[in-house]
PAZAPA-4460 file (N, C-alpha, C; in steps of 0.05 Angstrom, whole numbers, plus 32768, in hexadecimal, padded with zeros to 4 digits):
% residues 83
    n_x    n_y    n_z   ca_x   ca_y   ca_z    c_x    c_y    c_z   seq   type   mol
   8A78   7DFE   8855   8A8F   7E0A   8860   8A93   7E26   8855     1      M     A
   8A93   7E3A   8866   8A97   7E56   885F   8AB3   7E5F   8866     2      N     A
   8ABE   7E6E   8854   8AD8   7E79   8859   8AD5   7E97   8859     3      V     A
   8ADF   7EA5   886D   8ADE   7EC2   886E   8AFA   7ECC   8870     4      T     A
   8AFF   7EE3   8862   8B19   7EEF   8863   8B16   7F0A   8871     5      F     A
   8B29   7F10   8882   8B29   7F2A   8890   8B37   7F40   8880     6      D     A
   8B44   7F39   886B   8B52   7F4D   885B   8B40   7F59   8846     7      E     A
   8B42   7F73   8842   8B33   7F80   882D   8B44   7F80   8814     8      E     A
   8B37   7F7E   87FE   8B46   7F7E   87E5   8B50   7F9B   87DF     9      Q     A
   8B68   7F9D   87D8   8B75   7FB7   87D2   8B76   7FB9   87B3    10      Q     A
   8B64   7FCA   87A9   8B64   7FCF   878C   8B6C   7FEC   8788    11      I     A
   8B81   7FEF   877A   8B8A   800A   8774   8B7F   8012   8758    12      T     A
   8B73   8028   8756   8B68   8032   873D   8B76   804C   8736    13      R     A
   8B7A   804E   871C   8B85   8067   8713   8B6F   807C   8712    14      V     A
   8B73   8092   871F   8B5E   80A7   871F   8B59   80B2   8702    15      P     A
   8B40   80B4   86FB   8B39   80BF   86E1   8B3B   80DD   86E2    16      Q     A
   8B48   80E9   86CF   8B4A   8106   86CE   8B32   8113   86C0    17      T     A
   8B24   8104   86B1   8B0D   810F   86A3   8B15   811E   8689    18      G     A
   8B2E   811D   8682   8B38   812A   866B   8B38   8116   8654    19      V     A
   8B2D   811F   863D   8B2B   810D   8626   8B32   811C   860D    20      S     A
   8B33   810D   85F8   8B37   8119   85DD   8B54   8124   85DA    21      G     A
   8B55   813B   85CC   8B6F   8147   85C7   8B7D   8150   85E0    22      L     A
   8B6E   8158   85F4   8B7A   8161   860D   8B8A   814A   8619    23      Y     A
   8B7E   8132   861A   8B8B   811B   8625   8BA4   8114   8615    24      A     A
   8BA2   8117   85FB   8BB9   8111   85EA   8BD0   8124   85EF    25      L     A
   8BCA   813D   85F2   8BDF   8151   85F8   8BEC   814C   8613    26      V     A
   8BDB   8144   8627   8BE6   813D   8641   8BF7   8124   8640    27      I     A
   8BED   8110   8632   8BFB   80F6   8630   8C16   80FA   8622    28      R     A
   8C18   810B   860D   8C31   8110   85FF   8C44   8121   8610    29      W     A
   8C3A   812D   8625   8C4C   813C   8637   8C4E   815A   8631    30      G     A
   8C3D   8164   861F   8C3E   8181   8619   8C30   8191   862E    31      F     A
   8C20   8184   863F   8C11   8192   8654   8C0E   8180   866C    32      A     A
   8C0A   818C   8684   8C06   817C   869C   8BE9   8179   86A4    33      K     A
   8BD8   818C   869C   8BBC   818A   86A3   8BAB   8195   868C    34      N     A
   8B91   8195   8690   8B7F   819D   867A   8B82   81BA   8673    35      E     A
   8B87   81CB   8686   8B8A   81E8   8680   8BA2   81ED   866E    36      K     A
   8BB8   81E0   8675   8BD0   81E3   8664   8BCC   81D7   8648    37      Q     A
   8BBC   81C1   8647   8BB7   81B4   862D   8BA6   81C7   861B    38      A     A
   8B93   81D5   8627   8B83   81E8   8618   8B96   81FE   860D    39      V     A
   8BA8   8208   861D   8BBA   821D   8615   8BCC   8213   85FE    40      T     A
   8BD6   81FA   8600   8BE7   81EF   85EB   8BD7   81ED   85D1    41      V     A
   8BBF   81E3   85D3   8BAE   81E0   85BB   8BA7   81FB   85AE    42      L     A
   8BA2   820F   85BF   8B9C   822A   85B4   8BB5   8235   85A6    43      L     A
   8BCC   8231   85B1   8BE5   823B   85A4   8BE9   822D   8589    44      V     A
   8BE4   8213   8588   8BE7   8204   8570   8BD3   820D   855B    45      V     A
   8BBA   8212   8563   8BA6   821B   8551   8BAD   8237   8546    46      A     A
   8BB6   8249   8557   8BBE   8264   854E   8BD5   8262   853B    47      A     A
   8BE8   8251   8540   8BFF   824E   852D   8BF6   8244   8512    48      A     A
   8BE3   8232   8512   8BD8   8227   84F9   8BCA   823D   84E9    49      C     A
   8BBB   824E   84F7   8BAD   8264   84E9   8BC1   8278   84DE    50      V     A
   8BD6   827E   84ED   8BEA   8291   84E3   8BF9   8285   84CB    51      V     A
   8C00   826B   84CC   8C0E   825F   84B5   8BFC   825D   849D    52      L     A
   8BE2   8257   84A1   8BD0   8256   848A   8BCC   8272   847D    53      A     A
   8BCA   8286   848E   8BC8   82A1   8484   8BE1   82AA   8474    54      G     A
   8BF8   82A2   847F   8C11   82A8   8472   8C12   829A   8457    55      F     A
   8C0A   8281   8456   8C0B   8272   843D   8BF7   827D   8428    56      A     A
   8BE0   8286   8431   8BCC   8290   841F   8BD3   82AC   8414    57      L     A
   8BDE   82BD   8425   8BE2   82D9   841D   8BFF   82E0   8415    58      F     A
   8C11   82CD   8415   8C2C   82D3   840E   8C33   82CC   83F1    59      S     A
   8C1E   82C5   83E2   8C23   82BE   83C6   8C2A   82D7   83B6    60      G     A
   8C34   82D2   839E   8C3B   82E8   838C   8C21   82F5   8383    61      K     A
   8C24   830A   8374   8C0C   831A   836B   8BF9   8309   835B    62      G     A
   8BE5   8317   8351   8BD0   830A   8341   8BDB   82FF   8327    63      S     A
   8BD1   82E8   8320   8BD9   82DB   8306   8BC1   82D8   82F4    64      T     A
   8BAF   82EB   82F6   8B97   82E9   82E4   8B9F   82F1   82C8    65      T     A
   8B91   82E5   82B5   8B96   82EB   8299   8B7C   82F7   828E    66      V     A
   8B7E   830E   8280   8B67   831A   8275   8B5A   8307   8260    67      P     A
   8B3F   830A   825D   8B31   82F7   824B   8B3C   82F7   822E    68      P     A
   8B43   830E   8223   8B4D   830E   8208   8B68   8301   8205    69      D     A
   8B79   8304   8219   8B93   82F7   8219   8B90   82D8   821D    70      E     A
   8B7C   82D1   822D   8B77   82B4   8232   8B6D   82A7   8218    71      Y     A
   8B5C   82B5   8209   8B52   82AA   81F0   8B68   82A8   81DC    72      A     A
   8B7A   82BC   81DB   8B91   82BC   81C8   8BA3   82A5   81CF    73      E     A
   8BA9   82A0   81E8   8BBA   828A   81F0   8BAD   826F   81E8    74      R     A
   8B93   826D   81EC   8B85   8254   81E5   8B87   824F   81C7    75      A     A
   8B84   8265   81B6   8B85   8261   8199   8BA1   825A   8190    76      R     A
   8BB6   8265   819D   8BD1   8260   8195   8BDA   8244   819D    77      S     A
   8BCE   8238   81B1   8BD5   821D   81BA   8BC3   8208   81AE    78      Q     A
   8BB0   8210   819F   8B9C   81FD   8194   8BA9   81EF   817C    79      D     A
   8BAF   81D5   817E   8BBB   81C7   8168   8BA8   81B2   815D    80      T     A
   8B93   81AC   816B   8B80   8198   8161   8B6C   81A5   814D    81      A     A
   8B67   8198   8137   8B54   81A3   8124   8B38   81A2   812E    82      P     A
   8B28   81B5   8127   8B0C   81B6   8130   8AF9   81B0   8119    83      R     A
***
């Protein structure tokens, strides 16, 4: 006994965008609507990181180097252990 159906199966599939990795994460979080905007967002974030790192590295106070003779004198004055 054969049974035949005239109805076709309706399968709905979510179209794949082909976006993966950080781009997909940026899109999923809602910071961008497509891959081009995601690239822009990530470039802005990278540039901000570079600027902040440069600011952190170069905004320190002046040099704190100690001349060798002063370093040796400090070491002798703090030496409490007998040799």
